[in-house]
N, CA, C and O of each residue as an XYZ file, in Angstrom:
680
protein
N      97.628     92.384    134.704
C      97.669     91.825    133.247
C      98.457     92.769    132.512
O      98.390     93.981    132.720
N      99.225     92.223    131.629
C     100.126     93.066    130.660
C      99.377     93.201    129.296
O      98.573     92.371    128.870
N      99.729     94.305    128.696
C      99.104     94.614    127.344
C      99.561     93.500    126.345
O     100.582     92.839    126.536
N      98.834     93.358    125.395
C      99.250     92.403    124.269
C     100.373     92.978    123.638
O     100.457     94.205    123.689
N     101.376     92.252    122.969
C     102.459     92.715    122.256
C     101.832     93.277    120.935
O     100.830     92.765    120.434
N     102.440     94.295    120.430
C     101.950     94.947    119.168
C     102.230     93.804    118.052
O     103.126     92.961    118.100
N     101.257     93.972    117.036
C     101.396     93.054    115.920
C     102.392     93.601    115.006
O     102.316     94.752    114.578
N     103.365     92.753    114.689
C     104.429     93.004    113.773
C     104.004     92.767    112.274
O     103.777     91.645    111.821
N     103.915     93.997    111.513
C     103.540     93.784    110.274
C     104.569     93.223    109.323
O     105.746     93.555    109.464
N     104.190     92.362    108.327
C     104.970     91.701    107.404
C     105.179     92.697    106.259
O     104.216     93.057    105.582
N     106.439     93.156    106.026
C     106.760     93.895    104.931
C     106.940     93.224    103.615
O     107.623     92.208    103.486
N     106.270     93.852    102.579
C     106.266     93.337    101.160
C     106.909     94.544    100.474
O     106.276     95.589    100.327
N     108.158     94.396    100.058
C     109.036     95.261     99.410
C     108.724     95.354     97.964
O     108.709     94.384     97.206
N     108.452     96.700     97.594
C     108.211     97.069     96.222
C     109.638     97.698     95.736
O     110.170     98.696     96.222
N     110.084     96.982     94.786
C     111.391     97.499     94.079
C     111.117     98.466     93.092
O     109.970     98.722     92.728
N     112.275     99.093     92.581
C     112.219     99.990     91.542
C     111.662     99.496     90.134
O     112.206     98.528     89.602
N     110.714    100.063     89.590
C     109.751     99.558     88.518
C     109.116     98.285     88.913
O     109.171     97.296     88.182
N     108.495     98.291     90.090
C     107.772     97.285     90.593
C     106.265     97.675     91.087
O     105.954     98.838     91.345
N     105.465     96.696     91.179
C     104.217     97.041     91.732
C     103.750     95.854     92.566
O     103.979     94.715     92.158
N     103.086     96.068     93.753
C     102.377     94.965     94.584
C     101.137     95.510     95.104
O     101.003     96.688     95.436
N     100.137     94.525     95.171
C      98.802     94.968     95.633
C      98.609     93.816     96.827
O      99.275     92.781     96.858
N      97.666     94.144     97.728
C      97.473     93.138     98.866
C      96.162     93.539     99.469
O      95.762     94.703     99.443
N      95.448     92.464    100.057
C      94.236     92.593    100.726
C      94.494     91.916    102.095
O      93.522     91.731    102.828
N      95.776     91.518    102.510
C      96.112     90.974    103.789
C      96.316     91.942    104.783
O      97.242     92.732    104.601
N      95.546     92.049    105.931
C      95.535     92.959    106.901
C      96.953     93.091    107.601
O      97.353     94.193    107.978
N      97.714     91.916    107.767
C      99.003     92.032    108.453
C      99.997     92.355    107.562
O     101.152     92.125    107.920
N      99.773     92.912    106.311
C     100.901     93.364    105.529
C     101.051     94.797    105.325
O     100.111     95.592    105.347
N     102.349     95.113    105.114
C     102.679     96.693    104.859
C     103.544     96.620    103.583
O     104.606     96.000    103.524
N     103.018     97.278    102.621
C     103.767     97.454    101.279
C     104.574     98.649    101.438
O     104.116     99.688    101.912
N     106.006     98.482    100.969
C     106.995     99.532    101.293
C     107.902     99.594    100.154
O     108.266     98.599     99.528
N     108.293    100.915     99.878
C     109.255    101.186     98.943
C     110.167    102.121     99.268
O     109.769    103.030     99.996
N     111.563    102.134     98.826
C     112.746    102.701     99.306
C     113.264    103.591     98.219
O     113.072    103.368     97.024
N     113.960    104.658     98.719
C     114.857    105.420     97.880
C     114.089    106.109     96.697
O     114.485    106.054     95.532
N     112.880    106.807     97.128
C     112.139    107.443     96.151
C     112.996    108.837     96.020
O     113.108    109.591     96.986
N     113.526    109.087     94.882
C     114.344    110.351     94.511
C     113.421    111.092     93.355
O     112.388    111.674     93.686
N     113.819    111.041     92.099
C     112.963    111.617     91.057
C     111.788    110.564     90.717
O     110.811    110.926     90.062
N     111.920    109.324     91.164
C     110.870    108.452     91.025
C     109.694    108.664     91.771
O     109.705    109.453     92.715
N     108.536    107.956     91.404
C     107.293    108.211     92.275
C     106.853    106.882     92.829
O     106.896    105.813     92.220
N     106.429    107.073     94.043
C     105.838    106.110     94.802
C     104.331    106.437     94.902
O     103.993    107.448     95.519
N     103.437    105.663     94.346
C     101.936    105.725     94.159
C     101.305    104.799     94.786
O     101.330    103.652     94.341
N     100.597    105.119     95.971
C      99.621    104.280     96.691
C      98.263    104.498     96.167
O      97.879    105.602     95.783
N      97.538    103.428     96.154
C      96.066    103.496     95.963
C      95.447    102.638     97.025
O      95.988    101.586     97.366
N      94.341    103.054     97.548
C      93.701    102.153     98.570
C      92.065    102.294     98.602
O      91.448    103.359     98.642
N      91.566    101.115     98.578
C      90.035    101.068     98.674
C      89.770    100.769    100.134
O      90.139     99.699    100.618
N      89.119    101.716    100.871
C      88.655    101.448    102.251
C      87.655    100.520    102.479
O      87.569     99.956    103.570
N      86.804    100.275    101.468
C      85.694     99.603    101.611
C      86.138     97.930    101.777
O      85.627     97.178    102.607
N      87.051     97.595    100.935
C      87.481     96.118    100.756
C      88.951     95.906    101.323
O      89.482     94.796    101.326
N      89.542     97.009    101.785
C      90.861     97.128    102.324
C      91.884     96.619    101.347
O      92.645     95.728    101.728
N      91.980     97.098    100.116
C      92.810     96.742     99.155
C      93.787     97.933     98.951
O      93.402     99.072     98.685
N      95.188     97.540     99.110
C      96.116     98.487     98.817
C      97.148     98.083     97.738
O      97.498     96.928     97.493
N      97.569     99.176     97.147
C      98.604     98.942     95.878
C      99.593     99.893     96.173
O      99.333    100.919     96.802
N     100.864     99.578     95.700
C     102.007    100.423     95.661
C     102.765    100.200     94.424
O     103.155     99.091     94.058
N     102.962    101.324     93.783
C     103.847    101.259     92.444
C     105.003    102.165     92.681
O     104.849    103.249     93.242
N     106.310    101.683     92.208
C     107.471    102.657     92.127
C     107.734    102.825     90.656
O     108.107    101.824     90.044
N     107.605    103.826     90.085
C     107.799    104.278     88.662
C     109.044    105.163     88.611
O     109.366    105.980     89.473
N     109.718    104.878     87.447
C     110.952    105.557     87.307
C     110.740    106.819     86.255
O     111.177    107.931     86.549
N     110.111    106.602     85.135
C     109.951    107.384     84.044
C     108.344    107.726     83.656
O     107.371    107.012     83.901
N     108.360    108.937     83.027
C     106.886    109.328     82.662
C     106.226    108.481     81.728
O     105.077    108.079     81.912
N     107.014    108.156     80.587
C     106.388    107.309     79.477
C     107.316    106.295     78.854
O     108.527    106.480     78.735
N     106.773    105.378     78.526
C     107.467    104.102     77.767
C     107.294    104.258     76.252
O     107.775    103.395     75.518
N     106.684    105.232     75.778
C     106.492    105.221     74.260
C     107.738    105.350     73.369
O     107.751    105.040     72.178
N     108.764    105.829     74.046
C     110.068    105.798     73.312
C     110.804    104.478     73.151
O     111.690    104.304     72.313
N     110.403    103.616     73.958
C     110.883    102.195     73.944
C     109.824    101.207     74.225
O     109.662    100.750     75.357
N     109.038    100.843     73.124
C     107.961     99.940     73.329
C     108.259     98.637     73.916
O     107.473     98.063     74.670
N     109.537     98.112     73.526
C     109.884     96.827     74.002
C     110.103     96.802     75.552
O     109.748     95.841     76.234
N     110.670     97.844     76.035
C     111.033     97.977     77.402
C     109.790     98.219     78.232
O     109.729     97.881     79.414
N     108.689     98.881     77.510
C     107.504     99.141     78.099
C     106.687     97.877     78.308
O     106.003     97.685     79.314
N     106.805     97.006     77.266
C     106.140     95.662     77.237
C     106.849     94.747     78.374
O     106.135     94.020     79.065
N     108.059     94.778     78.542
C     108.782     94.023     79.474
C     108.753     94.324     80.854
O     108.762     93.462     81.733
N     108.715     95.694     81.070
C     108.733     96.279     82.439
C     107.746     97.428     82.676
O     108.116     98.530     83.079
N     106.449     97.109     82.400
C     105.383     98.236     82.502
C     105.314     98.972     83.747
O     104.754    100.068     83.744
N     105.830     98.491     84.846
C     105.747     99.184     86.051
C     106.972    100.348     86.020
O     107.104    101.142     86.951
N     107.630    100.350     85.134
C     108.899    101.247     85.131
C     108.268    102.757     84.613
O     108.924    103.789     84.758
N     107.065    102.747     84.063
C     106.569    104.155     83.412
C     105.335    104.377     84.052
O     104.611    103.470     84.463
N     105.091    105.587     84.138
C     103.781    106.290     84.667
C     102.639    105.694     83.846
O     101.692    105.099     84.359
N     102.804    105.908     82.455
C     101.697    105.585     81.454
C     101.362    104.139     81.411
O     100.232    103.855     81.013
N     102.226    103.106     81.785
C     101.724    101.767     81.768
C     101.630    101.188     83.179
O     100.954    100.203     83.476
N     102.361    101.888     83.992
C     102.296    101.261     85.465
C     101.210    101.534     86.127
O     100.689    100.641     86.796
N     100.634    102.854     86.074
C      99.419    103.095     86.719
C      98.156    102.433     86.354
O      97.323    102.102     87.198
N      98.023    102.245     85.100
C      96.884    101.372     84.683
C      96.826     99.873     85.288
O      95.804     99.283     85.638
N      98.144     99.394     85.331
C      98.450     98.130     85.833
C      98.117     97.986     87.354
O      97.579     96.990     87.839
N      98.495     99.087     88.040
C      98.321     99.062     89.552
C      96.744     99.054     89.714
O      96.240     98.198     90.443
N      95.982     99.941     89.084
C      94.544     99.936     89.320
C      93.878     98.473     88.873
O      93.061     97.870     89.568
N      94.353     98.040     87.653
C      93.598     96.665     87.317
C      94.049     95.498     88.274
O      93.343     94.500     88.423
N      95.249     95.664     88.914
C      95.679     94.552     89.991
C      94.872     94.721     91.160
O      94.595     93.704     91.796
N      94.364     96.046     91.630
C      93.682     96.197     92.700
C      92.181     95.675     92.527
O      91.553     95.049     93.381
N      91.682     96.089     91.140
C      90.340     95.760     90.808
C      90.236     94.123     91.026
O      89.232     93.674     91.579
N      91.200     93.317     90.620
C      91.190     91.952     90.793
C      90.823     91.407     92.173
O      90.288     90.323     92.404
N      91.182     92.293     93.009
C      90.952     92.050     94.485
C      89.643     92.580     95.070
O      89.338     92.353     96.240
N      88.852     93.309     94.215
C      87.607     93.825     94.492
C      87.652     95.286     94.847
O      86.669     95.762     95.417
N      88.582     95.970     94.600
C      88.614     97.416     94.585
C      87.800     98.177     93.466
O      87.745     97.702     92.331
N      87.259     99.186     93.743
C      86.559    100.039     92.809
C      87.165    101.411     92.680
O      87.502    102.068     93.665
N      87.292    101.824     91.447
C      87.898    103.199     91.088
C      87.349    104.266     92.007
O      88.063    105.018     92.671
N      86.105    104.277     91.997
C      85.352    105.452     92.628
C      85.603    105.537     94.047
O      85.403    106.624     94.590
N      86.035    104.503     94.770
C      86.306    104.483     96.176
C      87.868    104.684     96.453
O      88.208    105.090     97.564
N      88.803    104.417     95.498
C      90.071    104.458     95.710
C      90.586    105.879     96.047
O      90.244    106.931     95.507
N      91.484    105.697     97.056
C      92.260    107.138     97.447
C      93.665    106.939     96.802
O      94.116    105.804     96.644
N      94.292    107.960     96.463
C      95.495    107.937     95.828
C      96.573    108.989     96.597
O      96.315    110.182     96.758
N      97.585    108.469     96.958
C      98.649    109.212     97.538
C     100.111    109.008     96.826
O     100.435    107.922     96.346
N     100.879    110.047     96.807
C     102.117    110.111     95.924
C     103.128    110.711     96.793
O     102.891    111.522     97.688
N     104.371    110.212     96.435
C     105.565    110.696     97.095
C     106.739    110.607     96.062
O     106.697    109.736     95.193
N     107.727    111.436     96.129
C     108.954    111.357     95.251
C     108.920    112.701     94.378
O     108.582    113.808     94.798
N     109.356    112.372     93.028
C     109.501    113.388     92.099
C     110.322    114.534     92.417
O     110.025    115.688     92.109
N     111.447    114.157     93.093
C     112.425    115.273     93.549
C     113.399    115.698     92.293
O     113.483    115.049     91.250
N     114.115    116.898     92.582
C     114.934    117.282     91.387
C     116.262    116.479     91.685
O     116.659    116.118     92.794
N     116.859    116.277     90.468
C     118.113    115.397     90.603
C     119.434    116.333     90.899
O     120.507    115.867     91.283
N     119.178    117.749     90.653
C     120.412    118.639     91.086
C     120.079    119.163     92.314
O     119.185    118.725     93.039
N     120.956    120.309     92.600
C     120.883    121.214     93.835
C     119.648    122.034     93.775
O     119.120    122.425     94.816
N     119.140    122.326     92.551
C     117.949    123.201     92.461
C     117.285    122.659     91.124
O     117.812    121.865     90.346
N     116.025    123.238     91.004
C     115.245    122.784     89.653
C     116.054    123.307     88.454
O     115.909    122.724     87.379
N     116.862    124.317     88.539
C     117.575    124.880     87.333
C     118.728    123.948     87.075
O     119.197    123.926     85.937
N     119.243    123.161     88.030
C     120.385    122.285     87.781
C     119.967    120.925     87.364
O     120.789    120.060     87.061
N     118.530    120.717     87.349
C     118.067    119.360     86.983
C     117.660    119.441     85.390
O     116.575    119.851     84.977
N     118.698    118.990     84.619
C     118.512    119.027     83.165
C     117.350    118.261     82.635
O     116.698    118.678     81.678
N     117.108    117.242     83.192
C     116.101    116.395     82.527
C     114.720    116.420     83.161
O     113.735    115.935     82.605
N     114.694    117.008     84.351
C     113.611    117.263     85.055
C     112.514    115.890     85.154
O     111.295    115.960     84.998
N     113.249    114.740     85.433
C     112.398    113.591     85.369
C     111.321    113.557     86.611
O     110.205    113.072     86.424
N     111.656    114.025     87.728
C     110.766    114.051     88.802
C     109.520    114.865     88.580
O     108.420    114.488     88.985
N     109.731    116.070     87.881
C     108.661    117.021     87.568
C     108.049    116.427     86.515
O     106.828    116.448     86.671
N     108.430    115.847     85.390
C     107.802    115.058     84.268
C     107.032    113.917     84.772
O     105.991    113.538     84.236
N     107.573    113.351     85.847
C     106.738    112.146     86.237
C     105.460    112.494     86.819
O     104.406    111.902     86.586
N     105.623    113.589     87.669
C     104.308    114.052     88.322
C     103.309    114.620     87.343
O     102.128    114.301     87.479
N     103.675    115.435     86.364
C     103.021    115.960     85.305
C     102.146    114.780     84.628
O     100.918    114.760     84.539
N     103.042    113.821     84.180
C     102.364    112.478     83.432
C     101.291    111.862     84.512
O     100.188    111.471     84.129
N     101.634    111.813     85.687
C     100.663    111.112     86.532
C      99.426    111.873     86.784
O      98.358    111.262     86.795
N      99.467    113.295     87.012
C      98.257    114.149     87.154
C      97.439    114.059     85.943
O      96.220    113.896     86.011
N      98.097    114.165     84.799
C      97.225    114.121     83.549
C      96.541    112.785     83.296
O      95.434    112.715     82.763
N      97.285    111.662     83.723
C      96.572    110.318     83.354
C      95.466    110.222     84.525
O      94.361    109.753     84.253
N      95.721    110.604     85.641
C      94.628    110.382     86.683
C      93.492    111.316     86.402
O      92.356    110.919     86.658
N      93.677    112.554     85.887
C      92.641    113.474     85.660
C      91.747    112.944     84.534
O      90.519    113.019     84.567
N      92.483    112.381     83.500
C      91.687    111.856     82.303
C      90.928    110.668     82.778
O      90.023    110.270     82.045
N      91.151    110.063     83.856
C      90.356    108.851     84.431
C      89.516    109.183     85.452
O      88.867    108.255     85.934
N      89.349    110.410     85.955
C      88.585    110.803     87.033
C      88.942    110.445     88.387
O      88.126    110.096     89.241
N      90.161    110.543     88.548
C      90.830    110.020     89.843
C      91.702    111.295     90.402
O      92.467    111.942     89.687
N      91.477    111.540     91.736
C      92.082    112.760     92.348
C      93.289    112.132     93.231
O      93.300    110.970     93.636
N      94.197    112.995     93.435
C      95.357    112.723     94.202
C      95.003    113.264     95.561
O      94.801    114.469     95.711
N      94.917    112.364     96.602
C      94.474    112.863     97.860
C      95.352    113.508     98.762
O      94.965    114.340     99.583
N      96.684    113.094     98.611
C      97.692    113.728     99.322
C      99.128    113.393     98.589
O      99.357    112.298     98.075
N      99.965    114.373     98.609
C     101.293    114.121     98.027
C     102.404    114.823     98.876
O     102.166    115.731     99.673
N     103.659    114.300     98.616
C     104.802    114.918     99.243
C     105.845    114.713     97.843
O     106.514    113.705     97.612
N     105.787    115.763     97.130
C     106.606    115.462     95.845
C     107.520    116.804     95.689
O     107.351    117.820     96.362
N     108.486    116.637     94.717
C     109.338    117.711     94.496
C     110.546    117.905     95.502
O     110.929    117.020     96.267
N     111.090    119.150     95.411
C     112.251    119.387     96.339
C     113.441    118.802     95.687
O     113.439    118.055     94.708
N     114.583    119.294     96.438
C     115.794    118.871     96.059
C     115.929    117.264     96.256
O     115.157    116.674     97.013
N     116.826    116.668     95.623
C     117.021    115.094     95.875
C     117.096    114.704     96.983
O     118.176    114.696     97.573
N     115.904    114.262     97.570
C     115.738    113.838     98.902
C     115.143    112.459     98.797
O     114.121    112.274     98.136
N     115.774    111.467     99.448
C     115.335    110.126     99.427
C     114.241    109.712    100.350
O     114.424    109.714    101.567
N     113.209    109.388     99.860
C     111.959    109.194    100.673
C     111.736    107.638    100.729
O     111.851    106.964     99.705
N     111.431    107.110    101.876
C     110.849    105.807    102.094
C     109.323    105.819    102.235
O     108.925    106.619    103.082
N     108.451    105.168    101.647
C     107.075    105.160    101.694
C     106.407    103.855    101.939
O     106.694    102.894    101.226
N     105.623    103.764    102.801
C     104.679    102.467    103.093
C     103.280    102.816    103.295
O     102.907    103.955    103.575
N     102.433    101.707    103.132
C     100.948    101.691    103.342
C     100.737    100.500    104.021
O     101.215     99.444    103.608
N      99.959    100.589    105.181
C      99.402     99.583    105.938
C      98.183     99.137    105.372
O      97.237     99.924    105.323
N      98.050     97.724    104.840
C      96.837     97.226    104.208
C      95.692     97.381    104.944
O      94.651     97.799    104.438
N      95.807     97.051    106.200
C      94.520     97.006    107.135
C      93.793     98.312    107.261
O      92.572     98.402    107.383
N      94.675     99.364    107.219
C      94.063    100.770    107.480
C      94.245    101.775    106.484
O      93.565    102.800    106.531
N      95.238    101.557    105.433
C      95.466    102.485    104.350
C      96.325    103.533    104.662
O      96.679    104.347    103.809
N      96.736    103.578    105.981
C      97.587    104.582    106.484
C      98.901    104.553    105.699
O      99.551    103.512    105.605
N      99.300    105.745    105.117
C     100.570    105.942    104.521
C     101.577    106.772    105.180
O     101.303    107.914    105.551
N     102.678    106.273    105.333
C     103.815    106.908    106.029
C     104.909    107.145    105.146
O     105.178    106.398    104.205
N     105.537    108.167    105.437
C     106.822    108.648    104.728
C     107.842    108.756    105.785
O     107.539    109.229    106.880
N     109.192    108.291    105.489
C     110.248    108.492    106.161
C     111.318    109.444    105.275
O     111.706    109.095    104.160
N     111.693    110.558    105.854
C     112.508    111.278    105.166
C     113.600    111.677    106.141
O     113.306    112.046    107.278
N     114.758    111.615    105.749
C     116.060    112.033    106.670
C     115.661    111.481    108.047
O     115.717    112.219    109.031
N     115.289    110.295    108.140
C     115.155    109.741    109.479
C     113.881    110.056    110.181
O     113.628    109.257    111.082
N     113.002    111.021    110.008
C     111.795    111.367    110.441
C     110.749    110.863    109.670
O     110.728    110.911    108.440
N     109.675    110.265    110.545
C     108.591    109.664    109.991
C     107.333    110.667    110.204
O     107.239    111.396    111.191
N     106.420    110.617    109.202
C     105.185    111.274    109.216
C     104.227    110.646    108.210
O     104.523    110.003    107.203
N     102.945    110.981    108.710
C     101.731    110.366    107.957
C     101.643    111.364    106.745
O     101.970    112.551    106.757
N     101.134    110.637    105.697
C     100.841    111.451    104.405
C      99.262    111.394    104.193
O      98.747    111.963    103.230
């Protein structure tokens, strides 16, 4: 008797300045090309709810109209939206695990990165999470401009990164 064929997960792509949540076990939420942007995964293991947010900038306060139109573009408006969407599927903040990737330097070194968007994104995220009693459980952030692909399997909450062709769990 042969082994059953592995189940192929359905990919739900999260674009730049986008957010998706799911409680469908056969789905995988995935985002590509994380440079200075952050990929933020939250997962509630009790109800198997996963969410993935791809944010570009730390704050939308400099452009309220853009923040209103595209809240997932900014840490300060995208993260609350991510959590609220997960709550709608039964997730609870106290059970949620948070994993983050991205936040790279745009130049060859930190000194070459004039605007330090990646670093500022991570600072804004840590401050927001800390104020709300949420810890980052794992992260792969910073470094020179490295494109990271990040995905989470909804059934298990397992987060995987692909960097320069190599995959590893986060």
